[in-house]
N, C-alpha and C positions, 0 to 999 in steps of 0.2 A: 090858322087853317090855310092850306095851300090849294091852288087850283091846278089840276093836272090835265094836260091835253093827252088824249089817247088817240093815236093815228091808227086807223083800222079799216080793213076791207074784207070782202068775202073770203072764206076759207081760213080765217084766223084760227089759231089753236085755242079751242074753247076755254080751257082752264087757265091759259096764260093771259086771258083777259079777265075772266070772272073772279079768279082767286086774288090777284093783286088789287082789283077794283074793290072787292069786299074788304081786304085788309086796309086799304087807304081810306075808305069811307068809315070803317070802324074807328080809325084814328082821327076822324073829324075832317078829312079832306074832301074836296069836291073833284069828281072825275068826269070829264067832258069828252065826248067822242067827236073826232074830226075825221071825215071821210071825203070821198070825191063829191058827194052831193048830199046836202042837208035833207033830212026826212026820209032818206032811203034806208032800207033794211039790209044789213049784212048778216050772214049766217056763218057760224063756226064750222070747221071742216068735219066735225063729228055730229053736227046738227043739234047739239045740246044747247047752244046759246044763240040767241037772235038779238041783234042790237039795232036800234034806230039811231042813225047818225044825227048828232046835235047840230053840227055846223059843217058846211062844205068847206073845202080847202080854199076856195076862192073868196070866202068871207072871213076865215079864221085869221086872227092876228096873234102871232106867237108871243108878243110882248104882254098879252093878257094872261099868260100862264106862267106858273112857277116851275113846272117840271114837265117832262115828256115821257110817256109810257108807250113802248112799242111791243105789242104781243107778237109772238111768232106764228108759225103755220105758213100758209102761202101768201098771207096778207102783205108782208113786207116786200116780197118780190113783185106783187102787183103795184104797190105804192111807189116803188123806186123808179118807175117809168114816168112819173108825173113831176114836172119841173117845179111846180108850186109846192108840192110835198117835200121836195129836196130843199128848197129855200126855207120852208117852215122848220125843217129838221136842223138845218145849219144854224139857225138863230140860237137854238138851245146850246149847241156846241160853242159857238162864238161868244155867247154871253156866260159860258160856264155854269149854266143852269143844269140841275140834275136830269140825266137821261137814264131811263130804266129799260134795259134791253134784254130780251130772253129768247133763246132758241134760234130761230131764223131771223130775228129782228135786225142783226147787224147787216143784213143785205141792204136795208135802207141806208144805214150809216156808211156803208162802202160807197154807194152811189152818191151820197152827199159829200163824200171825200172829207170826212171829219175824224178818221181813226188814226192817222199817222202819229206814232209815238205813244199811243194810249194802250193801257192794259185792258184786256177784254177776254171774255169767254163766249162760247156759243155752242150750238149743236155741232158735232164733229164735221158734218158735211160742209159747214160754212167756214171752218177753220182756215182752209187755204185762202179763201177770199179775204178774210180779215188780215192774214199775214201779208198777202199781196198788196193790201191797202196800207201797209206800213204799221200795223198794230202789233202788239206783243200778245200773242195768244197764250192763255194760261188755262189748262184743263182742270178746273175746280168748280165747286158748286156756286160760289159767288166770287166775283172779282170786282173790287172797288178801285177805280182810277181816281187820282187826285183832282181830275177835271170835273168830277161829279157823275161820270159814267159808271153805272152799276149794272153788271151783267150776270146772267146765269145760263145754264146749258139747256135744260129740258124741264118738263112739268115735275119731274122727280125732285128738282131743286126749289120748287115754289115755297116751301116753308122758310128756307134760308133767304131766298130772294125777297119775299114779303117782309121779313124782319128787317133786312137791310134797307129797303126802300122807305119803309115807315120811319126807321131811325134817321135816315138822311134828311127827312123833312122836319125834324124836331128843332 
């Protein structure tokens, strides 16, 4: 069983958190939410999902987790302004632990400066950002980089994304 850190803030894309979380938990893994403040509530941009933050970034230790999940929506843009969140994210890349990125999630990876030379996909609006960060943008449902980075474009890709992230933890 793996322990997955999910970095999340207000206006995340509801299904890009709830669907991977359900798939990971169904496979026996533990999903923990990391936000700016423990105990605070964050709400999805569609208002369908509300999440209580398990641990604030000031107390979260990346070495306690086996993988990182970054849902899309506006959440990654809000998180990338926080230096502690960037350091937390860098740990997973530097240790080559799995990173699961969907939709706008690469915005956090861009600011953490961990994409150079990696294969990735994202929502089209973020493609220029990932290219400028030195990544190889590939427009397909799921892209799996040898470093452990697994990415998808939009909620339409969730079935393939969920299958890939669960398989990566076997």
